[in-house]
C-alpha positions in Angstrom: -82.1 96.4 -60.5 -84.9 96.4 -63.1 -88.3 95.0 -62.4 -91.1 94.1 -64.8 -94.7 95.1 -64.2 -98.0 96.1 -65.8 -99.8 99.4 -65.3 -103.2 98.0 -66.3 -103.1 94.4 -65.2 -106.9 93.8 -65.6 -106.3 93.4 -69.4 -104.4 90.2 -68.6 -107.6 88.5 -67.8 -108.6 88.8 -71.5 -105.3 87.1 -72.4 -106.4 84.1 -70.3 -109.8 84.1 -72.1 -108.2 84.3 -75.5 -105.9 81.4 -74.8 -108.8 79.3 -73.4 -110.8 80.0 -76.6 -107.9 79.0 -78.8 -107.7 75.7 -77.0 -111.4 74.9 -76.5 -113.4 77.0 -78.9 -112.3 75.8 -82.3 -114.9 76.0 -85.1 -116.4 72.7 -86.1 -115.4 71.4 -89.5 -117.7 69.6 -91.9 -117.2 65.8 -92.1 -115.5 64.5 -95.2 -115.7 61.0 -96.6 -112.2 60.5 -97.9 -109.7 57.6 -97.8 -106.6 58.2 -95.6 -108.4 60.9 -93.7 -105.8 61.0 -90.9 -103.0 61.8 -93.4 -104.9 64.6 -94.9 -105.9 66.0 -91.5 -102.2 66.1 -90.4 -101.2 67.9 -93.6 -104.0 70.5 -93.1 -103.0 71.0 -89.5 -99.4 71.5 -90.5 -100.3 74.1 -93.1 -102.6 76.0 -90.8 -100.3 76.2 -87.8 -98.4 79.3 -88.9 -101.4 81.5 -89.6 -103.0 80.3 -86.4 -99.9 81.1 -84.5 -99.6 84.6 -86.0 -103.2 85.3 -85.2 -102.7 84.3 -81.6 -99.5 86.5 -81.4 -101.4 89.5 -82.9 -104.4 89.2 -80.5 -102.4 88.4 -77.3 -99.7 91.0 -78.2 -102.4 93.7 -78.6 -103.9 92.8 -75.2 -100.5 92.8 -73.5 -99.8 96.2 -75.0 -103.1 97.4 -73.6 -102.0 96.1 -70.2 -99.2 98.6 -70.2 -96.0 96.7 -69.7 -93.2 98.7 -68.0 -89.6 98.1 -66.9 -88.9 99.8 -63.5 -85.3 100.6 -62.6 -85.2 100.9 -58.8 -81.6 102.0 -58.8 -82.4 105.4 -60.2 -82.2 108.1 -57.5 -84.4 111.2 -57.7 -83.4 114.5 -56.2 -85.6 115.1 -53.2 -87.2 118.4 -52.5 -85.9 119.3 -49.0 -84.3 122.3 -47.4 -81.3 124.2 -48.8 -78.9 124.5 -45.8 -75.5 126.2 -45.6 -73.3 125.2 -42.7 -71.0 128.2 -41.8 -68.1 127.1 -39.5 -65.7 129.2 -37.6 -62.1 128.0 -38.4 -60.3 130.9 -36.7 -57.3 130.6 -34.5 -59.4 130.3 -31.3 -60.9 127.0 -32.5 -57.6 125.3 -31.7 -58.4 125.3 -28.0 -58.7 121.8 -26.4 -60.9 120.4 -23.7 -64.2 121.2 -25.4 -65.0 117.4 -25.5 -64.5 116.1 -22.0 -64.4 112.5 -23.2 -61.6 113.4 -25.6 -59.9 116.5 -24.1 -57.0 116.2 -26.5 -59.2 117.1 -29.5 -59.5 120.8 -30.6 -62.9 122.5 -30.8 -62.7 122.4 -34.6 -62.1 118.7 -34.6 -65.1 118.1 -32.4 -67.3 120.5 -34.5 -66.3 118.6 -37.7 -67.3 115.3 -36.2 -70.7 116.5 -35.0 -71.3 118.3 -38.3 -70.7 115.1 -40.1 -73.3 113.4 -38.0 -75.8 116.2 -38.7 -75.1 116.0 -42.5 -75.9 112.3 -42.6 -79.3 112.9 -41.0 -80.2 115.4 -43.8 -80.3 113.0 -46.7 -83.1 114.9 -48.5 -81.5 118.3 -48.4 -79.3 120.4 -50.5 -76.2 121.2 -48.3 -73.4 123.6 -48.7 -70.3 124.3 -46.6 -68.7 127.7 -45.8 -65.6 128.3 -43.7 -64.7 131.6 -42.2 -61.9 133.2 -40.2 -60.4 136.6 -41.2 -62.4 136.1 -44.4 -65.0 133.6 -45.6 -64.9 131.2 -48.5 -67.1 128.4 -50.0 -65.7 125.0 -49.2 -68.5 123.2 -51.0 -71.4 124.7 -53.0 -74.9 123.3 -52.5 -75.0 119.6 -53.2 -77.4 116.7 -52.7 -74.5 114.4 -52.0 -73.6 114.5 -48.3 -70.5 112.4 -48.9 -68.9 115.3 -50.8 -69.1 117.6 -47.8 -67.9 115.0 -45.3 -64.9 114.3 -47.5 -64.1 118.1 -47.8 -64.5 118.5 -44.0 -61.7 116.0 -43.4 -59.2 118.2 -45.3 -60.2 121.5 -43.5 -58.1 122.8 -40.6 -57.8 125.7 -38.2 -56.5 128.9 -39.7 -57.3 127.9 -43.2 -59.3 131.2 -43.6 -57.1 133.3 -41.3 -56.8 133.7 -37.6 -59.5 136.4 -36.9 -63.3 136.1 -37.0 -65.5 137.7 -39.7 -69.1 136.8 -38.8 -70.9 139.4 -41.0 -68.9 138.4 -44.0 -69.8 134.8 -43.4 -73.5 135.7 -43.1 -73.4 137.7 -46.4 -71.5 134.9 -48.2 -73.9 132.2 -47.0 -76.9 134.2 -48.0 -75.3 134.7 -51.4 -75.1 131.0 -51.8 -78.8 130.6 -51.1 -80.2 133.6 -53.0 -81.1 131.6 -56.1 -82.3 128.5 -54.3 -85.7 127.2 -55.0 -86.2 125.1 -51.9 -89.2 125.6 -49.6 -86.9 126.8 -46.8 -83.4 128.3 -46.9 -81.3 128.0 -43.8 -77.9 129.1 -42.6 -76.4 127.4 -39.4 -73.6 129.6 -38.3 -71.2 128.4 -35.6 -68.5 130.5 -33.9 -66.6 130.7 -30.6 -65.7 134.4 -30.9 -66.6 137.9 -31.6 -66.6 139.6 -35.0 -63.1 141.2 -35.4 -62.5 141.2 -39.2 -65.7 141.8 -41.2 -65.9 144.3 -44.0 -69.6 143.8 -44.4 -71.8 145.9 -42.1 -74.1 143.9 -39.9 -77.3 145.6 -41.1 -76.3 145.0 -44.7 -75.9 141.2 -44.0 -79.2 141.0 -42.3 -81.0 143.0 -45.0 -79.6 140.4 -47.5 -80.9 137.5 -45.4 -84.4 139.1 -45.2 -84.5 139.9 -48.9 -83.9 136.3 -49.9 -85.9 134.8 -47.0 -83.0 133.1 -45.4 -83.4 131.9 -41.8 -80.2 131.9 -39.7 -79.5 129.7 -36.7 -76.5 130.9 -34.7 -74.5 128.8 -32.3 -72.0 130.1 -29.8 -69.6 127.5 -28.3 -66.9 127.4 -25.6 -66.6 130.1 -23.0 -69.5 132.6 -22.8 -67.0 135.4 -22.1 -65.5 135.0 -25.5 -68.8 134.9 -27.4 -70.9 138.0 -28.4 -74.2 136.3 -27.4 -76.3 139.5 -27.8 -75.1 139.9 -31.4 -75.6 136.3 -32.3 -79.1 136.3 -30.7 -79.9 139.5 -32.7 -78.9 137.9 -36.0 -81.1 134.9 -35.3 -84.1 136.9 -34.2 -83.9 139.3 -37.2 -84.1 136.3 -39.6 -86.6 134.1 -37.8 -84.0 131.6 -36.5 -82.8 130.8 -33.0 -79.6 131.3 -31.0 -78.0 128.4 -29.1 -75.1 128.2 -26.8 -73.0 125.0 -26.3 -70.5 124.9 -23.4 -69.1 121.5 -24.5 -69.4 118.7 -27.0 -72.5 117.2 -25.4 -74.3 120.5 -25.5 -73.4 121.0 -29.2 -74.7 117.5 -30.1 -78.0 118.5 -28.5 -78.1 121.8 -30.3 -77.6 120.1 -33.7 -80.3 117.5 -32.8 -82.7 120.4 -31.9 -82.1 122.2 -35.2 -82.6 118.9 -37.0 -86.0 118.6 -35.4 -86.9 122.2 -36.0 -86.1 122.0 -39.7 -87.6 118.7 -40.6 -88.5 119.1 -44.3 -92.2 118.9 -44.9 -91.7 118.4 -48.6 -90.0 115.1 -49.4 -89.5 113.7 -52.8 -91.7 110.8 -53.7 -89.8 107.5 -54.0 -90.0 107.6 -57.7 -88.1 105.3 -60.0 -87.2 105.4 -63.7 -90.0 103.7 -65.7 -89.6 102.6 -69.4 -92.8 102.0 -71.4 -92.5 98.6 -73.2 -95.9 98.6 -75.0 -94.6 100.1 -78.3 -92.3 97.0 -78.7 -95.0 94.6 -77.8 -97.5 96.3 -80.1 -94.9 96.4 -82.9 -94.5 92.6 -82.7 -98.3 92.2 -82.7 -98.7 94.3 -85.8 -96.0 92.3 -87.6 -97.8 89.1 -86.7 -101.1 90.6 -87.9 -99.6 91.6 -91.2 -98.1 88.1 -91.6 -101.4 86.5 -90.9 -103.2 88.7 -93.4 -100.5 87.9 -96.1 -100.8 84.2 -95.5 -104.6 84.3 -95.3 -104.8 86.1 -98.7 -102.2 83.9 -100.3 -103.5 80.5 -99.2 -107.1 81.3 -98.8 -107.5 80.1 -95.2 
């Protein structure tokens, strides 16, 4: 929706003064002794209306242009400067286990994770988000985007085993860092979630960590489910090496708290101003004022007013 405004509204007071002068400050005319004076006066007034009107348009138009008229479009969305975040989710075969959500024991771990990740995404409206899925290998489900709806839609179509049955944590870290290496955000973050141990990576752990350090990527690691199935020492090491934190979630409630904690830890300090598209209108107003002035000069010279 467009709105109309002035950038320098103080100039509008001069418009009021000019209008008042046109109405009350007319020059006194010499008295004439002439029969049928009323008829002559009407004829003169009729002839002088157009140049007076053009003069008023020229003066008032110039003052309005100086006041800086603008049309503001409040529907224009500006990309906000927030964090660049890649969500790396384990979709290996072990994520099909049920009972992770006690309120809905029929749901698999992956279904619960997708629901909680959707909630997290909608809280990060100012950030550039990407989605990576890993199992036996890793692949990019969604490149970085400012549109959270894109990722939530993609999440709905992802399922367990889509990237293989094993777990390749190092490959996922390397791929996530690669997604962020050219990012310009103030902070680059990977949130990696898994319920298992690395059994399929081709990328050495130290290489993946060196990549993260080189491109200043912070990694938060989350282990879920049974602690006996999670390599906590390794996940904690990844987080510590990159300036992140390691979290463990035994069930869905714990995982919801983990995402809430990360959301608080990574609140973006740089937010885009609520800017809107602004169209300058003064050239159009000034153009009309100039045309009126030229018309006034032409009539003044032709009629000798």
